N, C-alpha and C positions, 0 to 999 in steps of 0.2 A: 791081200792087198788091201787098204786100206783106201776108202770112200772119201773123196772131199765132198763136204756136204757142200760148198759154195765153190761151184766150178770158175766165177768171175767174180772174185775179191776186190778187182779193181774198181768195179762200177759203183761203190760206197765211197770212193775218196772225192769226188766233183761234188758231191751233196755236201760232204762235211769240207770243203773249200768253201763253199757258198754260204752256208752257214757261219764260219768263222769270218768272213767279210762282215756279214750283218752284222754278227754282234760287234765288232772292231768300230763299225762306223756309227753304230748306236752309242757307244762311252764315248767314240771321240767327238760326235756333236753334243751330246751334254755337256762336258768340259769347254763348249765354247763360252764367251761371252755374250750376254743378251745384248741384240742389237736396239739403237735407240728408236725408239717411236715418234721421235721428232725430226720434221723435214724442214730445211731451211731454203727458201729460193733468194737469190742474190738478183736485184735488177737494180737498173741506173740511179733510181731514187732512194732505196733501201731493202732493208731485206724483211722478208715475212718466215714466220716460222711458224707451222701448225704442230699443237701437242698431241698428246695420245688422248685428249676428252675432249679433240675438235673444235680447240680454241685457236685462233691466229693472230700473233703478236706482229704489228710491222714496226720497224725503226729507220732512223737516216743512217745513211752510211758516212762518215767523216771520219778524218783523224782520230778522233776522238773516242771510234767505238760507236757512235751512232746515237741515237734515242729520238724518242716520241715528237711530235710537233709543240713548240711552246704555246699553251691555250691563251687566248684573246683575253682580255680584260672585259667580264661582262658590261661595265660602266663606259668602257672606251666603244666597245660595238655596239651598245644600244645609241650612244650621244653621235657616232655614225651614220647609222640605219637612220635616225632620224632627221639628220640634215641631210641626208640622200633624200630621203620623204619628202621634206620640204622644197629642196630642189626640183625633184620633179614634177608638182605640182606651181612650183613659180613661172617653171619652163611652159607651161601649159596654159597660165593666166596671159604671158609675155606674148605667146602666139595669137590667143584671142585677141589681144588688145592691139597688137600688130594688124592684125585682120579689118574689123571692126574701122579702126581708124583711116584704112587704106580705103575700102569701100565706102567712107564716106566722104573722101576726098573724091572719089569719081564725080565728072560730069558727063551723064548725069547721073546722081548718088546712087548707089546699088543699096544703100541701107540709110532711112530716116534718121530724123534728129533723134525722136521718140525710142527707137529701137537702139539706137547709138548710145542714147543716154542710160536706156535700160544694163544695155551691156556693160558699159563703163564701170555703170556702179556695181555692180556684180565682181569685175576685176577688183575693183578698189575694196569693197568686203573681203575678198578671198585672201588679197593680197595682206590686209590688217591682220586676219587672223593667223599667217604664216609669219608675221613680224613678232607676233606676240607668241606663237608656240617658240621660234627662234630664243625670245628673250626670256621664257621661261627654262632655257636650258643651261644645266651649271655644265661647263667644257672639263673633261680633264686637264692636268695640268700641263700636259706636253700642247694640246692645243688650244692654249688661251689666247694668242696671237691670232691664230686662224677662225677664233669664234668671234674676237673683236670685228676682225674683216668682215663676217659674215653678218653679225649683226649694224654693221655699219652699210654692207649693199642692198641687205633685204629694207632696210629704214630707206635709203635713198628711193627705191622701188616702191614704196608704201606712200611718199612724198610725192612722188612723180606721178602716179597716178590720179592722185588730190587734185594736182596742178592741172593734168589734161581733161580729168571733169568739170575744171573750173573754167579752162579754156574752152572746151566745148558747149558751155552756156552762156559763154562772152558775146559780144558782139564783134569781135576782131577776126579778121580773117583767117583763122585757124595757125597763126606763127605760135602760139601758148601754147594750143593742143598737140602740134607737131612734134614739138621741142620737147614737151614731157613725153611724150610719148619715145622720142629718140631717146629720152635720159631714163626711161623705165627699162627700155631693150639692153642699155649699158649697164643699168645695175643688176638685172637679172644674169648678162653676162659676164659680169665679175662674180655675183652670186655662185654661179656654176664653175667657176675658174677656182673658187677657195675651196670648193668642196674638194675637187680634185685634189688642190695641195694637202688640205685635211689630210685625206686618203693615204698619199704619198707621206706625210709627217708620220702618220701613226704608223705605217708600216715601217717606213726607216729607223723609228724608234725601238720598235720590236725587236728587228736585226741587230742593232746596236747592242741594246740589252742582253739580247742572246750570247753575241759574239763576248762580250765582256766576262760574260759566266763562264764560258767556255775558258776565256782564257784565265780566268782565276784558278779553274779547276785544271789547267794543267800546271799550273802553279810557277 
């Protein structure tokens, strides 16, 4: 009678099946296409793509496929920054002039003549310097009209403080001084308004140019 060297031959079937599954999985995975390492996030304002090297690219959503923001012209931005700075200082001088004049008008006076004169002179000097800065600017073509209005407004402010100082030193009862201070306040307000107009004009021009460019690209 022959002896079976392995009384349980079926115990080798399961390891062979597992080995076959591992081999199949290995070759199947190798045949799959490589996954992209870039991740794209879509938000309400645009898309953000992160590449395999860690760099991030952001674009705007739109019918034309999006794109980055239109860069602001450096000369235009420099002009806007300067008139904004001039306006900020002009409003400080306006507040100072009104404060001193109001105090001088009080009965009894809260500010005496010598102090009022010194502070009026300081406002006059500062305003003249601001007018000089404004006159030295070369406006971008799209802001030529705004620039002229700014020059006019700050010129009136400079003339008004000179008249206010003259009235302070005169023998009248304050009509010239008070009228000139009011004119300065109006001129400063006009300058502030025109700065806002210039900012709006610059922004509107940028939007118009971008829209025109997009329309041209669409053919």
